[in-house]
C-alpha positions as CSV (number, residue, x, y, z in Angstrom):
1,X,0.0,0.0,0.0
2,X,1.1,3.5,-0.8
3,X,2.0,5.0,2.7
4,X,0.2,8.3,1.8
5,X,-3.0,6.3,1.4
6,X,-2.6,4.4,4.7
7,X,-5.0,5.9,7.2
8,X,-2.8,4.9,10.1
9,X,0.0,7.0,8.7
10,X,-2.0,9.8,7.1
11,X,-5.1,10.9,9.1
12,X,-6.3,13.1,6.3
13,X,-7.0,10.0,4.2
14,X,-10.1,9.1,6.4
15,X,-13.2,8.0,4.4
16,X,-15.1,11.0,3.1
17,X,-18.2,12.0,1.2
18,X,-18.0,13.3,-2.4
19,X,-20.9,15.1,-4.1
20,X,-21.3,14.8,-7.9
21,X,-23.5,17.8,-8.6
22,X,-24.5,16.9,-12.2
23,X,-23.3,14.9,-15.2
24,X,-23.6,15.1,-18.9
25,X,-23.6,11.4,-19.6
26,X,-26.0,8.5,-18.9
27,X,-24.6,7.4,-15.5
28,X,-22.1,8.0,-12.7
29,X,-20.3,4.6,-13.0
30,X,-16.9,5.9,-13.8
31,X,-16.9,8.4,-11.0
32,X,-18.3,5.9,-8.6
33,X,-15.7,3.3,-9.4
34,X,-12.9,5.7,-8.6
35,X,-14.4,7.4,-5.5
36,X,-15.8,4.2,-3.9
37,X,-12.7,2.2,-5.0
38,X,-10.7,4.6,-2.7
39,X,-13.0,4.0,0.2
40,X,-15.1,7.1,0.0
41,X,-18.9,7.6,-0.5
42,X,-20.3,9.1,-3.7
43,X,-23.6,11.1,-3.5
44,X,-25.0,12.0,-6.9
45,X,-27.2,15.0,-7.7
46,X,-29.6,15.3,-10.7
47,X,-28.1,14.6,-14.1
48,X,-29.3,18.0,-15.4
49,X,-27.4,21.0,-13.9
50,X,-29.3,22.3,-10.9
51,X,-29.5,25.9,-9.9
52,X,-27.0,27.5,-7.5
53,X,-29.6,27.4,-4.8
54,X,-30.3,23.7,-5.3
55,X,-26.5,22.9,-5.2
56,X,-26.2,24.9,-2.0
57,X,-29.0,22.7,-0.5
58,X,-27.2,19.5,-1.6
59,X,-24.0,20.7,-0.1
60,X,-25.6,21.7,3.2
61,X,-27.4,18.4,3.4
62,X,-24.4,16.1,2.7
63,X,-21.5,18.3,3.9
64,X,-19.1,16.7,1.4
65,X,-15.3,16.5,1.7
66,X,-15.1,16.9,-2.1
67,X,-17.3,18.2,-4.9
68,X,-17.3,17.0,-8.5
69,X,-19.2,19.4,-10.8
70,X,-19.9,19.4,-14.5
71,X,-22.1,22.4,-15.4
72,X,-23.9,23.2,-12.2
73,X,-22.8,26.4,-10.4
74,X,-20.8,25.9,-7.2
75,X,-21.3,29.2,-5.4
76,X,-19.4,30.8,-2.5
77,X,-22.4,29.9,-0.3
78,X,-22.1,26.3,-1.3
79,X,-18.4,26.2,-0.6
80,X,-18.9,27.8,2.8
81,X,-21.6,25.4,3.9
82,X,-19.5,22.3,4.2
83,X,-16.8,22.7,6.9
84,X,-14.9,19.6,5.7
85,X,-14.8,20.6,2.1
86,X,-11.3,20.3,0.6
87,X,-11.7,20.2,-3.2
88,X,-14.0,21.3,-5.9
89,X,-13.1,19.4,-9.1
90,X,-14.4,20.5,-12.4
91,X,-15.4,17.9,-14.9
92,X,-14.1,20.0,-17.7
93,X,-11.7,22.9,-18.4
94,X,-13.4,26.2,-17.7
95,X,-14.0,27.4,-14.2
96,X,-16.7,30.0,-14.7
97,X,-19.2,27.9,-12.8
98,X,-17.1,27.7,-9.6
99,X,-16.5,30.5,-7.0
100,X,-12.7,30.0,-7.2
101,X,-11.9,33.0,-5.1
102,X,-14.2,31.9,-2.3
103,X,-12.6,28.4,-2.4
104,X,-9.1,29.8,-2.3
105,X,-10.0,31.9,0.8
106,X,-11.4,28.9,2.6
107,X,-8.4,26.7,1.8
108,X,-10.3,24.6,-0.8
109,X,-8.5,23.3,-3.9
110,X,-10.0,23.9,-7.3
111,X,-8.9,21.6,-10.1
112,X,-9.8,20.9,-13.7
113,X,-8.8,18.5,-16.5
114,X,-7.2,20.9,-18.9
115,X,-6.0,18.6,-21.7
116,X,-8.5,15.8,-22.0
117,X,-10.3,17.1,-25.1
118,X,-7.6,19.0,-27.1
119,X,-7.9,16.8,-30.1
120,X,-11.7,16.7,-30.1
121,X,-12.2,20.5,-29.8
122,X,-9.6,21.2,-32.5
123,X,-11.3,18.6,-34.8
124,X,-14.7,20.2,-34.2
125,X,-13.4,23.7,-35.0
126,X,-11.7,22.6,-38.2
127,X,-14.8,20.5,-39.1
128,X,-16.9,23.7,-38.8
129,X,-14.4,25.6,-41.1
130,X,-14.6,22.8,-43.7
131,X,-18.4,22.6,-43.5
132,X,-18.6,26.4,-44.1
133,X,-16.0,26.5,-46.9
134,X,-17.6,23.6,-48.8
135,X,-21.2,24.3,-47.9
136,X,-21.8,21.0,-46.4
137,X,-24.5,21.9,-43.8
138,X,-26.2,24.4,-46.0
139,X,-26.6,22.1,-49.0
140,X,-27.6,19.2,-46.8
141,X,-30.5,21.3,-45.6
142,X,-31.3,22.4,-49.1
143,X,-31.4,18.9,-50.5
144,X,-33.5,17.6,-47.7
145,X,-36.0,20.4,-48.3
146,X,-36.3,19.3,-52.0
147,X,-34.0,21.9,-53.6
148,X,-31.3,20.6,-55.9
149,X,-29.5,23.7,-57.1
150,X,-25.7,23.2,-57.7
151,X,-25.6,26.5,-59.6
152,X,-26.2,28.4,-56.4
153,X,-22.8,27.2,-54.9
154,X,-20.5,29.9,-53.8
155,X,-17.8,27.7,-52.3
156,X,-14.2,28.3,-51.2
157,X,-10.8,26.7,-51.7
158,X,-9.7,25.9,-48.2
159,X,-6.0,26.3,-48.9
160,X,-6.5,30.0,-49.8
161,X,-8.1,30.9,-46.5
162,X,-6.4,33.1,-43.8
163,X,-7.5,31.7,-40.5
164,X,-7.1,33.6,-37.2
165,X,-6.8,31.6,-34.0
166,X,-7.6,33.7,-30.9
167,X,-6.1,31.9,-27.9
168,X,-3.0,30.0,-28.7
169,X,-2.9,27.4,-25.9
170,X,-3.1,23.6,-26.2
171,X,-6.3,23.6,-28.3
172,X,-5.3,26.7,-30.3
173,X,-2.0,25.1,-31.3
174,X,-3.8,21.8,-32.3
175,X,-6.2,23.8,-34.4
176,X,-3.4,25.7,-36.1
177,X,-1.6,22.5,-37.0
178,X,-4.6,21.1,-38.6
179,X,-5.3,24.3,-40.6
180,X,-1.7,24.4,-41.7
181,X,-2.0,20.9,-43.1
182,X,-4.8,22.2,-45.4
183,X,-2.5,24.9,-46.6
184,X,-4.2,27.8,-44.8
185,X,-2.3,30.8,-43.7
186,X,-2.6,30.9,-39.9
187,X,-2.5,33.9,-37.7
188,X,-2.7,33.7,-33.9
189,X,-3.2,36.0,-31.0
190,X,-2.4,35.3,-27.4
191,X,-1.3,37.7,-24.6
192,X,1.1,35.0,-23.5
193,X,2.3,33.1,-26.6
194,X,4.4,30.0,-26.3
195,X,8.1,30.1,-27.3
196,X,7.5,27.9,-30.3
197,X,5.2,29.5,-32.9
198,X,6.6,27.9,-36.0
199,X,4.2,27.9,-38.9
200,X,2.1,30.6,-37.3
201,X,2.3,34.4,-37.5
202,X,1.5,36.0,-34.2
203,X,-0.6,39.2,-34.4
204,X,-2.5,41.7,-32.3
205,X,-6.2,41.1,-32.1
206,X,-7.2,44.0,-34.4
207,X,-4.7,43.0,-37.0
208,X,-5.8,39.4,-36.9
209,X,-9.5,40.4,-37.3
210,X,-8.6,42.6,-40.3
211,X,-6.7,39.9,-42.1
212,X,-8.7,36.8,-41.3
213,X,-11.3,35.1,-43.5
214,X,-12.0,32.8,-40.6
215,X,-11.7,33.7,-36.8
216,X,-11.7,30.8,-34.3
217,X,-12.0,31.4,-30.6
218,X,-10.1,29.2,-28.2
219,X,-10.3,31.3,-25.0
220,X,-11.4,31.0,-21.4
221,X,-14.3,33.1,-20.3
222,X,-13.1,35.8,-17.8
223,X,-14.2,39.4,-17.1
224,X,-11.5,40.5,-19.6
225,X,-12.7,38.2,-22.4
226,X,-16.4,38.6,-22.0
227,X,-17.8,39.8,-25.4
228,X,-14.3,40.0,-26.8
229,X,-16.1,39.8,-30.1
230,X,-18.8,42.4,-30.5
231,X,-20.0,44.8,-33.2
232,X,-16.8,46.7,-33.5
233,X,-14.7,43.6,-33.8
234,X,-17.0,42.0,-36.4
235,X,-16.8,45.2,-38.4
236,X,-13.0,44.8,-38.6
237,X,-13.3,41.4,-40.3
238,X,-13.3,41.3,-44.2
239,X,-16.8,40.9,-45.6
240,X,-18.0,37.4,-46.1
241,X,-16.1,35.7,-43.3
242,X,-16.8,33.1,-40.7
243,X,-16.7,33.3,-36.9
244,X,-16.2,30.0,-35.0
245,X,-16.7,29.7,-31.2
246,X,-16.0,26.4,-29.5
247,X,-15.0,27.8,-26.2
248,X,-17.6,29.7,-24.1
249,X,-20.7,31.5,-25.3
250,X,-20.0,34.7,-23.3
251,X,-17.0,35.5,-25.5
252,X,-19.4,36.6,-28.2
253,X,-22.1,39.3,-28.4
254,X,-24.7,37.1,-30.1
255,X,-27.0,40.0,-31.0
256,X,-24.1,41.6,-32.9
257,X,-23.4,38.4,-34.7
258,X,-27.1,38.2,-35.8
259,X,-26.9,41.7,-37.1
260,X,-23.7,41.0,-39.0
261,X,-25.3,37.9,-40.6
262,X,-28.4,39.9,-41.4
263,X,-26.4,42.6,-43.2
264,X,-24.3,40.0,-45.1
265,X,-21.0,41.4,-43.6
266,X,-20.6,38.0,-41.9
267,X,-21.3,35.0,-44.1
268,X,-21.2,32.4,-41.4
269,X,-21.2,31.8,-37.6
270,X,-20.4,28.3,-36.4
271,X,-21.1,28.0,-32.6
272,X,-20.8,25.0,-30.3
273,X,-21.5,27.3,-27.3
274,X,-24.0,30.1,-26.7
275,X,-24.3,32.7,-24.0
276,X,-28.0,31.7,-23.5
277,X,-27.6,27.9,-23.9
278,X,-29.5,25.8,-24.0
279,X,-31.9,28.5,-25.4
280,X,-31.0,29.4,-28.9
281,X,-32.2,32.9,-30.0
282,X,-34.8,32.8,-32.8
283,X,-32.7,35.4,-34.7
284,X,-29.8,33.0,-34.8
285,X,-31.9,30.0,-35.8
286,X,-33.3,32.0,-38.7
287,X,-29.8,32.5,-40.2
288,X,-28.9,30.4,-43.2
289,X,-25.2,30.9,-42.4
290,X,-25.5,29.7,-38.8
291,X,-24.0,26.2,-38.0
292,X,-25.0,25.2,-34.4
293,X,-24.0,22.2,-32.3
294,X,-25.1,21.7,-28.6
295,X,-21.9,22.1,-26.7
296,X,-20.4,18.8,-27.8
297,X,-17.0,19.8,-29.2
298,X,-15.3,18.3,-26.1
299,X,-17.0,14.9,-26.6
300,X,-15.8,11.5,-27.8
301,X,-16.0,8.1,-26.2
302,X,-12.3,8.4,-25.3
303,X,-12.4,12.0,-24.1
304,X,-15.4,11.7,-21.8
305,X,-14.2,8.5,-20.1
306,X,-10.8,10.1,-19.6
307,X,-12.4,13.3,-18.2
308,X,-14.5,11.5,-15.7
309,X,-11.7,9.3,-14.4
310,X,-9.1,12.0,-14.1
311,X,-11.5,14.5,-12.3
312,X,-12.4,11.8,-9.8
313,X,-8.8,10.9,-9.3
314,X,-8.0,14.5,-8.3
315,X,-10.6,14.2,-5.6
316,X,-9.1,11.0,-4.3
317,X,-5.6,12.5,-4.3
318,X,-6.7,15.5,-2.2
319,X,-8.6,13.4,0.3
320,X,-5.5,11.3,0.7
321,X,-3.5,14.3,1.5
322,X,-1.6,14.4,-1.8
323,X,-1.0,17.3,-4.1
324,X,-3.4,17.7,-7.1
325,X,-2.2,17.1,-10.6
326,X,-3.9,20.2,-12.0
327,X,-4.5,22.8,-9.3
328,X,-6.1,26.0,-10.5
329,X,-5.7,28.0,-7.3
330,X,-3.4,28.2,-4.3
331,X,-5.6,27.7,-1.3
332,X,-4.7,30.1,1.6
333,X,-6.9,28.7,4.4
334,X,-6.2,26.0,6.9
335,X,-7.9,23.2,5.0
336,X,-5.1,22.5,2.5
337,X,-3.9,19.0,3.0
338,X,-5.2,18.9,6.6
339,X,-8.9,17.9,6.6
340,X,-9.5,20.2,9.6
341,X,-12.8,22.0,9.9
342,X,-12.9,25.7,9.0
C-alpha cells in the first residue's frame, strides 16, 4: 500500500463523502468506481445541472469533503456550507461555474482537467471551417428540403483561406496545426504566446481580425474576455467571413453576430456554445449561415471517459493528503492537506 493512502500514517485519508452535482452522460459509474474504490462515498445529484440554490442545499445536506461538478454552479455559499470541504473538481476545463476566489480563501483546492479534449475540440473547430467552406451543412438542408441547385454554390478553396486563431494554448495550437496541413495561412493572437510559434504568424487582435477570413475562438471566459467579439470587432473582419466559437458562449455578443449575418457582412457563424444555452435565440436559428451544435465539441467516447476518471482521481488525491495534478488555485486557508474544519 502507498503510505500516503494508509489511514494509520496519514489521518487526512479518512473515508469521506463526495458530491457529484450533475453529469452530462448516462450514469455515474466511472466516477463511482474511482471514488468508492478509494473507500469514499459518492452522492449523486440530478443529471441536469441544478440551480446554484439547489446545489447549495445539496452541499448543506451532505456536507461533502469533495465536490465534482460538470455544469452546475458551485457558489461561495455552497463552498462555505461544508466545513470539511477540501476540493471542488471541475469535470471540464473552464472554471466560470465555480467560485474560485471563495474556495481559495477557505483553503479549498479547485482543479480541472485541462488537456482531455484537445484533439476533439480542434477537430470540431476545423470541421466547422470545412463545412462552411464547402457548404456541407447548408446544402444538406437544401437537398432535404427538396431543392437541388448546384448552380447556387459559392464555395471556397480551403488552402486560400487566412485563419485567425484567438487563444494559442493547447487547443489553439492543435487547431493551427490542422489548418496548416490544409495549406491555410494561420495567424494567432495570445497575450502569453508560447516560445515555439513555428508555422504561425503572431498578431495583435485587431490585425488578426482585419486579415482573417475565418476567426476561431479558443479562450477561457473571464471578465476580460467577456464579449471580446462584438459589433466593433466584427466590423473589422473582411466581408463574407466566418466566426467559430467552440470555447464559451459569453465570448461573443450574439446580437451583434445576428446583425452582422443579417447585413451580409458576416457570411457564417459556427457556434458550439451560446451565452444563452440551452436556449437558442430565434434570430440565430433563422440565419442560413449559422451552424450550431449543442456544446459537444469536447465529446468523444475516449475523451469523456478520460475526463470522468481524471477528475475523480483528483478528488481522491486531495482526500488522501496528496497534491493535485492540475491545481487552478493556491488555497490560503487551513484546509489545505489537513482535513481540519474551517
